[in-house]
N, C-alpha and C positions, 0 to 999 in steps of 0.2 A: 441264290442268296435267300430268297423267300423260304425255300425248303429248310435251310439251316436255322432261320429265325423260328419257324414252326416247331422244329425239333427242340430248340432251346427252351421255348415257352412251355412245351409239354414236359420237359425235364423239371423245370421249376415248379410246375403245378403238382407233379408226382412227388417231388421232395416235400412240399408243404402238406400234402395229403397224408403221406406216411408219418411225418412229424406230428401232425395233429392226432392221428390214430394212436401213436405210441404214448402221447401225453394223456389222452383220455384213459388208456389202459392203466397207466401209472396212477392217475388220480383216483380211479375206481379201486385199485388195490390198496392205496393209502387210506381211503375212506373206510374200507372194510376192516382194516387192521386197527385203526385208531378209534373208531366209533362203533361199538357193538350195537346190534339191533335192539329194539325195545324189548323183544321177547327174551333176548339173552340177558339183559340187565335185570330181569324179574325172576331169574331162576335160582335165587338164593335158597339154601336149605331151610326148611320150616322147623321151628323148635318142636321137639318131641317131649312128652311127659308120660308118666306111668300111672295107671289106675291104682288108687290106694287099695282097692278091694281085690282085684284079680291079677294085678301086676302087668297087664298088657300095656304095650307102648302105643301111643296114638298121637297125632298132631295136636298141639296145644289148642289150636283154634276149634278142634272138634270135641274137646274135653269139657266136662261140667266142673266148674271151679267152685270150691267151697272152703273159705278160710285157709287159702294157700294149699289146699289139697285138690287132687284131680281124680275124676271118675269117668269111666267110659259110658255109663248109663245111669239113669235115675234109680233103677233097681239096685245097682251096686252102691250108690250113694246112701240109700235108705237102709241097707242091710248091716248086720253085725259082721265085721270082718274077722279074719283069722287071729288078729291081735287083740280082739275083744273090744273094738271101738265101733260106734255107729257114726257113719259119715254125715248123716243129716243133723246130728247133735252139734252144739257148740262145744269144742274141746277146751276145757280149762283145767289143765293137769294139776293134781294135788300131790304134794310130797308125802301125804299121810296115808301110807299104804305099805304093804309088804306081800310076800308070796304066800299063797295058800299051802296047806300041807300037801305033801306029795300025793298025786293021783286023786286029789279031791276036786270035784267039779260042783259048782253051785246047784242046789236043788231046792232052794228057798228064796223067795223074794220078800223082803221086809219093807213095809210102808211106814214112813215117818211124816211128820210135818215140822216146818221150821219157818220162823220169820225173825229178822234182825233189823231193828230192835223188836222185841216180842210184841205182837199185836199190831205192828206198824207196817204190815206187808203191802199196804196200798201205796206206800212211798215209792217213787221211781228208783230210789237207791237201794231198796230192800234186797232185791235179787243180787245186786252187785256186792252188797255187804256179805251175803251168804258165800258168794264166790271168794271174796277176800278172806273170809273165815276159814274156808276149806283149803285155801292156799297159804295160810299163815301170814297174811298181809293186812289183817283187819286193824284199823287205827283205833287203838285203845282209848284215845282221847276224844273220839268223835261222839261217844255216848256213854253215860255211866255204866250201862250194862256191859258194854264192850270191854271195859277194864276187868270185868269179872271172868270173862271167857277168853281173852286174847291169847293166853298161854296154853290153851287146850289144843291138842293135836287130834283133830277128828276130820272125817271126810265121809262121803257117800259116793256110790257109783254114779248116781244120776240125781238131778234136780229138775222138777217141772215147775216153772214159774207160773204166776197167775195168768199170764198171757198164753200159756200152753207151750212156751219155748222149752225145748229139751236141752239140758246142759249135762255134759259128762265130765267127771273128774278122775275116774279110775277105770282102768280096763277091767272087764268082767273076769278076766283070768287072774287078776290080783285080788288081794284081800283089802277092802276098804275098812276104815275104822268107824263103824256106824252103830253097831249093836251093843257094844260093851258086854258086861256080865249078863248072860242070857241063856235061855233054855227053850228049845223047840221040841216038844213031844219027847222029852227025856234026853235030848242031845244038847250038851253044853257048848259054849263058845260058838255062837251062831255066825260070827264073822268068818269063821273057817269055811263055811259052806253056803253062804248067802250073798245075795245082791241087794244093796240098799238103795231105796228110792225115796227121796225127799219131795214132799209137796209143799210149795210155798203157801203158808197159811198158819192158822192156830187152831186151838181146840174149841173156840167159841164162834166160829164163822163157817158156813158151808163153803165147800170148795167149788170152783168154777166148772161149768160143763166142759169147757175146752181142756181143762186139766184131766178130767176123766177120759176124754177122747185121746189125748196125748199119752196118757198112761196105758190105755188099751192098745195103741199102736206099738208102744214100747214092749209090752208083754208079748204081743204077737211076734215081734222080731226076736225076742229072747227065747221064746219057746222053740224056734226053729233049731237053735243050738242046744238049748237045755230043755228037752221035752218033759222032764220029770219035775219041773218047778212046782212047788206049793207056795201058798201065800198067807202072810200073817202081818199083823200090825206090831209096832214096837212094843205096845202095851201087852200084847199076847206073850211075847217072849221075855219081857222084863216087867212083870206086873207090879212089882214092889217099887219100881223106880220111875216108870214111864206111863204116860197116858195117850201118847200119839199113836195113830193119827186122830184119835178122838171121836166123840159121839157124832160129829157132823160128817165123818167120812161114811159114805153110803155104800156098804158092802154089797147090797143087792144091785145097785146101779153098776158097781165095779164088775160084778159077776155077769151082768147082762151085757155090758159094753165089751167085755173080753171074750165072752162065750165059753169060759172055762167051766169045768164041772164043779159042783159044790164040794165034791170029795177033796178037791185040791185046796179048799179053804177050811181046814180042819177046826178052826175056832168058830165057824159059823158065819151067817150073813147078818146077824143082828148087830146094829151099830153100838159101839161101846167106847 
């Protein structure tokens, strides 16, 4: 009798042991299927972006972001890209442009000055007024002078604000409307073959040191693509109409900051 009781007790223990083992295996399988590990939950694909300059794709977290544009390096951000835009500049696209004549590449840089309203460039809104003017959105009622120019369609490739900020309006591959009737060393229609750069200021006030430095950096970038650039003021190519950049633009300082040869400044280094 005792023998049968021991066998029965052993069978009961074996039954519950097997049942517990099977339940543990089931619970483990259920947990694995319904609850991904922490590592699995973090393997979502990372957003990819394209470098504006070289078109390489890279993770968004590794890119240099500038005004909703992406770059793989500071070198590429600071360079002039194949479309004629500088990544480090603020892009404020102007509609006042058209295409250059076939096979014409710029070999002249024309320096201007501008302030809106005239002589009031120290205002915090001055550079924004220039942007609005080049984008045909200037409020004609905001100042009496604005009503005189509001319907003009003009632009420049670049503007250098009093703070040294570089703003680009037109690709260097396109023709900006900045020079008007003009003549450079016997060549008419300077817009066809020139790049226009506006300095925020007027003809009665010296320009800021930081503007010369910003201009020098711009020239260095442009020369990598356009090594034959020469340099002139708006008054040099339209002497009967224009006086900018004016007597306070220091051509010697400009030449020293840029390191360009005097031969590339055919109108000389004397301020005028």
